[in-house]
N, C-alpha and C positions, 0 to 999 in steps of 0.2 A: 685511297685518299688523293686528292689531286694534288700535284705539286705546288709549293708556294710560289704565289705570285711575286712579280717585281714590286717592292714597295711603293706606297703611294707617295707622291712628291709634295703633296699638301695635305695637312692634318683635316682630318674629318670629324663629324660629330655622329656617334653610334649610339642606339639605345637597345636595351634588352627588356623584354617583356617576359618574365619568367613565372613559372607555376611555385607556388609554396608546396603543394602537394608533391611527394616524392622528392623533396628537396635534397635528400642525399645525393640522388642522381643529376637532377637538375642543376644543382650548385657546381657539379663536375663540367657541365655544359658551359656554364657562365665563366668558370675559371678558365678553361681552355679556349673559349673564344677570347676573353681578356688578354690571355698570354700571348695568342697568335697574333692578335691586333696590335699589340706592343712592338712585334716584330715588323709586321707588313705594313702598318699605318701609324708609323712614328709620331708621336706628340698628339694623337687623336684622343678624344673624351668618349668615355663608355659610362652612359648612366644606366641604372638598372631598376626596374620596377617590377614589384611583385604582384600576383593575383592569386585568388584561391587555388584554382585548378587549371587545367588545360582549357576546358570549355570557355573560360573567361578570358582567354589570352588574345582573342580578336578583338574584343571590346577595348581592353588595355593597349593594342597596337594602334587601334583607331584613335583613341585619345591623344597618344603620343605623336602619332602621324599628323592630326589636326593642328598642333603647334607649329609645324612646318620649321622646326629648328633642329632637325637631324637629318643626315644623309642615308641612313639605312637602319632598319630595325630587325632585330633577332627576337623569334618566338621560340622559346624553350619549354618543353614540357616532357612528361612521361606518362604513358597510359600503359597499364597491364592488360593483355589480351587475356579474357577469362573465357568461361564457359557461354556466356551470352554474347549479344551482339553489342552491347554497350559502349566497349571502347572503338568499335567499327563506327558506330553512330556519331560518336564525338569526333572521331578522327576525320571522318569525312565532312562534318560540319566545320569544324575548324579550318581544314584544308581549304574549302571552297570560301570561307570568309577571308581568309588571309589572302588568298589569291585576288579577290574582289578588292580589298583594301589596297594592296599593291598596284593593282591596275588603275584604280580609281584616283588614287593620290600619285600616280607615276613615281613611287617610292620603293626601292628595294626591301621587300620583306622576306627574310630569311626563316623558312619554315624547319624547325627542328622539333616538332612535337611528335616523339618517338613512340611507337607501339611496339612493346617488347612482350615475348611469350615467355622467357625467362629472366631471372636474375642476371644470369651469365651474360646475355645478350645486351641487358641494360648496362652492365658494366663495362663491356666492351666498347660500346657507343657513346657512354656518358663519362666513364672514369678512367678509360683505357688511353692508349697514346697511337696504336695502330689505326683506328678508324673511329676515333672521336669525333662525333657529329659538330661539337662546338668549334674545333679547329677547322674542320670542313666548311662551316658555315662563316666563318672569318674569311676564309680564302674565297669563296664565292662571293661574299660581300664586296671584297676589294676588286675582284675581277668584274663584277656587275658595274660598280662605280667607274672603272677604268672604260667598260665597253660604253656606258652611257656618256662620258666624256668625248669618245670618238665619234658616236652617232650625232652628238650635238655638234661638234666640230664640222662634220660633213654637212649637216643640215645648215649650218651658218654659211658655208661655202657655197652650196647648191642653192639656197633660198635666202639671200641675204635680206 
């Protein structure tokens, strides 16, 4: 897991779009992200929106992003890798849709729709502390917001 970044100097607005399906694991991602944001983005708000499953996450992210009142959005879900290609199809579609939304809206979208093969993998990534993807997503969001600030500052200096 990446090291914890320096805390944000200014409070931000974060949103989570999380799957109801597999909520035992998805709730772990949400809790870990909230806990980490409390430490590295003090005073920031975190709103949580629930959608039925992982396939519906991109539409939820798009609706939240279109409001233009959040600085970053977390996409949390869990898919089980089974004997068919169903999970792969969903994961690929969700990944492409989230990337498209992020680029189109110029908004960090943290993709943590996890594909797990075993319950142990899901527990480690969603409920554990060593490689919790909710914690990792919070750190990535803060780092991305810091990077965007630097890029914008350079653009203002270079192209007033």
